Each structure stands twice: as C-alpha cells, then as structure tokens.
N, C-alpha and C positions, 0 to 999 in steps of 0.2 A: 412508477415503481418498476424496477427491473429484477429479474430472477437471475442469480449467478450460481455457477458450479465451479469448484476448484478440485482438481485431481492432482495429488502429489504422488510421484512414483520414485522410490529409492530401492534399488535392488529388489528385494522381495516384499517391501512395504508398499501398499497401495491404499491411500486414504482419500476419501471423497467427502467434501463439505459443500453445502449449498446454503443459500439464503436469499434475501431480497435487499435491494438497494432502494432507499427512499430519499428523494431530494429534500434537504433541510436548509434552512437559512441560519447563518451565524449571527450572533448578537452584533450590533453595530461596531463596538471596539475591536472585536476579532476580525470582522469583515474589513475594517480599515487596515489592520495589520496584514491581512492577507493580500490586499491590493498594493501595499507599499513595501512589503518585506522582500528580502532576497528569496530565491528559489528554495534555499536551505531552510530559511525561517518559515516560508509557506508550508513546506513539507512537515516541519515540526508542529506547526499550529494545526494542520489538518490531522496529523496522527494523534495529537493530544485531544482533539475534538471528536475523534472516532469517525472521521470522514475519509474512509479508506479508498474509495473509488477515485476521488479527486487527488488524494495523496499519490496513488500510482500514476495518474495522468501527469502530475507535477514532476514526478521522478523521471518519467519518460521524456518530458520536455527538457529537464535539466541535464540528463545524462543519456542521450539517445544511443550512443555507440559504445559507452565505456562500462562493461560488465563488472570490472573491478570496483569502480566507484559505486555502481548500483548495489553491489553486495555489501560494501562497507556502510553506505547510507542506510540501507534496509536493516542491517544488523543493529546499527545504532538506534534507529527509530524503534524497532521492536523491543530492544532491551530497555529503552527509556520509558516505554508505555507498559512495562511489566510482562513482556512475552519473551524472556530469554531462551526458552527451549526452542521456540520457533525460529528465533534469530540465529541459532547455531546451525540451521539447515542451509546448505548452499543452494542458491538459486540456479547455479550453473549446471547442477547435476541433471535434473529433469523436472519439468513442470509444464502443465497445460492449464490455460484459463479459457473459459468460454462464457460469453454473456448472451443471454437470450431475453429479448423483450417479452414481457407478459402483461 
C-alpha cells in the first residue's frame, strides 16, 4: 500500500488531495486484454477499472515526450469515466505529484 498526495495549483486555486494505492488483480479476461492490447486500449481498460497509478505509468510509457498527446488522452479518459470537470483542467499549467511509501 502506498500513500499519495496531489497538489493542483492554478492561479489562486490550491487544492490538495491524498489517498492510498493498493495493488489489485484484474479478473482473468481483463488481464489478458491488458497484456495483448495496444497502449491506448491498456490505458482505457485501466481507467475503466479504476487503476489510476498503472494508467499514469502506461501513459508515460506511451507518450513520454508529447504533452499535447498526454493532454488529449488524459481529457478523453477522464471524460469517458465521468470526470469531465477535471478533464477540462490543463495538465500543462502547473501540477505536482509526490508518492510516499507507507
């Protein structure tokens, strides 16, 4: 289990969220899709399964240098899982993520 903190800073808005990450196993059919799918399909499966840590890792692997693609994929995923308000926020403005093992 890992503890995480997310600090979002936009102009005068400063929001902090924290939580815990727990390793979970996907059911066999989804695990097979994860192993054989494209990076885009993997990202979508992880988002739909609520496995956000691995989703971010997959996105970094798929688009390591392209912030435009990152923003587009991130917005699409958040919108598809019912988080359109968060999807509208630009990742390029300012954000800090820190992971602390606990």
